[in-house]
C-alpha positions as CSV (number, residue, x, y, z in Angstrom):
1,M,90.4,124.4,115.6
2,N,87.0,122.9,116.2
3,F,86.2,119.3,117.1
4,K,85.4,118.3,113.5
5,N,88.6,119.7,112.1
6,A,90.6,118.1,114.9
7,K,89.0,114.7,114.2
8,I,89.8,115.0,110.5
9,K,93.4,116.0,111.2
10,I,93.8,113.0,113.6
11,L,92.3,110.6,111.0
12,D,94.5,112.1,108.3
13,L,97.6,111.6,110.5
14,D,96.4,108.1,111.4
15,L,96.2,107.1,107.7
16,K,99.5,108.6,106.9
17,G,101.2,106.8,109.7
18,C,99.6,103.5,108.7
19,L,100.6,104.0,105.0
20,Y,104.2,104.8,106.0
21,L,104.6,101.8,108.2
22,N,102.7,99.4,105.9
23,H,105.0,100.5,103.0
24,L,107.8,98.7,105.0
25,S,106.0,95.4,104.4
26,H,106.8,95.6,100.7
27,S,110.1,94.0,101.5
28,Q,109.6,90.2,101.9
29,R,112.2,90.0,104.7
30,V,110.5,92.8,106.7
31,S,107.1,91.4,106.1
32,L,108.2,87.9,107.2
33,F,110.0,89.3,110.3
34,F,106.8,91.1,111.4
35,K,104.6,88.1,110.7
36,I,106.8,86.1,113.0
37,V,106.7,88.8,115.7
38,S,102.9,89.0,115.3
39,R,102.4,85.2,115.6
40,L,104.7,85.1,118.7
41,G,102.6,87.9,120.1
42,D,99.5,85.7,119.8
43,G,100.7,83.9,122.9
44,P,103.8,81.8,122.6
45,F,106.2,84.6,123.6
46,W,104.1,85.5,126.6
47,Y,103.7,81.9,127.7
48,A,107.5,81.7,127.7
49,M,107.7,84.8,129.9
50,L,105.1,83.3,132.3
51,F,107.3,80.2,132.4
52,A,110.4,82.3,133.1
53,V,108.6,83.9,136.1
54,W,107.4,80.5,137.3
55,Y,110.9,79.0,136.9
56,A,112.6,81.9,138.7
57,H,110.2,82.0,141.6
58,G,108.7,78.5,141.7
59,L,105.2,77.5,142.9
60,D,105.3,80.3,145.4
61,Y,104.3,82.6,142.5
62,G,101.1,80.7,141.6
63,I,98.8,83.4,142.9
64,Q,100.9,86.1,141.0
65,I,100.5,84.1,137.8
66,L,96.7,84.1,138.4
67,Y,96.8,87.9,138.5
68,V,98.5,87.9,135.1
69,I,95.7,85.7,133.8
70,L,93.1,88.0,135.5
71,A,94.7,91.0,133.9
72,G,94.6,89.3,130.5
73,S,90.9,88.4,130.9
74,I,90.1,92.0,131.9
75,G,92.0,93.3,128.9
76,T,90.3,90.9,126.6
77,A,86.8,91.9,127.9
78,I,87.6,95.6,127.4
79,Y,89.0,95.2,123.9
80,K,86.2,92.9,122.7
81,F,83.6,95.4,124.1
82,L,85.3,98.3,122.3
83,K,85.7,96.4,119.0
84,H,82.0,95.5,118.9
85,K,80.9,99.0,119.8
86,T,83.2,101.0,117.5
87,V,83.3,98.5,114.6
88,R,86.1,100.3,112.9
89,P,87.2,98.5,109.7
90,R,90.8,97.5,109.4
91,P,93.0,99.7,107.3
92,Y,93.4,97.1,104.5
93,Q,89.6,96.9,104.2
94,V,89.2,100.6,103.6
95,H,92.3,101.6,101.7
96,Q,93.3,99.5,98.7
97,V,96.9,100.7,98.8
98,I,97.4,99.0,102.1
99,V,98.9,95.5,101.8
100,L,97.5,92.9,104.2
101,G,100.5,91.1,105.6
102,E,98.8,88.7,108.0
103,R,95.3,87.3,108.4
104,P,93.5,89.1,111.3
105,L,92.2,87.2,114.3
106,D,88.9,89.2,114.3
107,H,87.0,91.6,112.1
108,F,87.6,95.1,113.6
109,S,90.5,97.4,114.1
110,F,90.0,99.4,117.2
111,P,91.7,98.9,119.6
112,S,94.8,96.6,119.0
113,G,94.4,93.6,121.2
114,H,97.9,92.4,120.5
115,T,99.3,95.7,121.7
116,L,97.0,95.8,124.7
117,H,98.1,92.4,125.9
118,A,101.8,93.0,125.1
119,V,101.9,96.2,127.2
120,M,99.8,94.6,130.0
121,A,102.0,91.5,130.2
122,T,105.2,93.5,130.0
123,I,104.2,95.7,132.9
124,V,102.9,93.0,135.1
125,L,105.5,90.4,134.4
126,G,108.2,93.0,134.5
127,Y,107.0,94.1,137.9
128,M,107.3,90.5,139.1
129,L,110.7,89.7,137.4
130,P,112.3,93.0,136.2
131,I,115.2,91.3,134.4
132,L,112.6,90.2,131.8
133,L,112.1,93.8,130.8
134,I,115.3,93.6,128.7
135,I,113.5,91.1,126.4
136,M,109.9,92.2,126.8
137,V,110.1,95.9,126.2
138,P,111.7,95.6,122.7
139,F,109.4,92.8,121.8
140,T,106.4,94.8,122.9
141,V,107.5,97.7,120.6
142,L,107.9,95.2,117.8
143,V,104.4,93.8,118.4
144,A,102.9,97.2,118.2
145,L,104.8,98.0,115.0
146,S,103.9,94.7,113.5
147,R,100.2,95.5,113.7
148,M,100.7,98.6,111.5
149,V,103.3,97.2,109.2
150,L,101.0,94.3,108.4
151,G,98.1,96.6,107.6
152,L,95.9,95.4,110.5
153,H,95.8,98.6,112.6
154,Y,96.0,102.3,112.5
155,P,98.4,104.1,114.9
156,T,95.5,105.2,117.1
157,D,94.4,101.6,117.5
158,V,97.8,100.7,118.7
159,L,98.1,103.7,121.0
160,V,94.7,103.1,122.6
161,G,95.5,99.4,123.0
162,A,98.8,100.4,124.8
163,V,97.0,102.8,127.1
164,I,94.3,100.2,128.0
165,G,97.0,97.6,128.6
166,A,99.0,100.0,130.8
167,T,95.9,100.9,132.7
168,V,94.8,97.3,133.3
169,A,98.4,96.4,134.4
170,S,98.6,99.4,136.8
171,G,95.3,98.4,138.3
172,I,96.4,94.8,138.8
173,I,99.6,95.9,140.4
174,A,97.9,98.5,142.6
175,F,95.1,96.3,143.8
176,A,96.4,92.7,143.8
177,P,97.3,92.2,147.5
178,F,99.7,89.3,146.9
179,L,101.4,90.5,143.7
180,D,104.5,91.8,145.4
181,L,104.7,89.0,148.1
182,A,108.3,88.0,147.3
183,L,109.6,91.5,146.4
């Protein structure tokens, strides 16, 4: 299989995955559930997790919290750069059969910033307070799914967002000298 055929095959699978997941949003209950998940993924859930780390460890973890903020800033810079370089339209903009379930925060699809930040925060905060993983891992999966169910992203957008988030989180954990101070 040559590169062009492989690309067409990936794009075809991407659309099929997006259509399948977006079809779930035709149920009002499912759509509402994923809208709530998506909105919580905008920040409120992650602020609660930051508070949980701070509450569990106190002010001694101030520097560690700064690393989470640094990771979020790096992730934001990467995804904004990629969004403006790739300018991939969102699925609902290209395919009329895809139902838009939530208004997007920006114009372009690739990569998913929600997924990037969810994976990054889950890894870094989970490293600092592993008990939170019980809550964060399922929520992160729901955030990733919400982006496709709501017609905002293709599966590859979500997958690349997750890889970038995991890479940024791993870099912060590996290179932040004070991150594991209390472990």
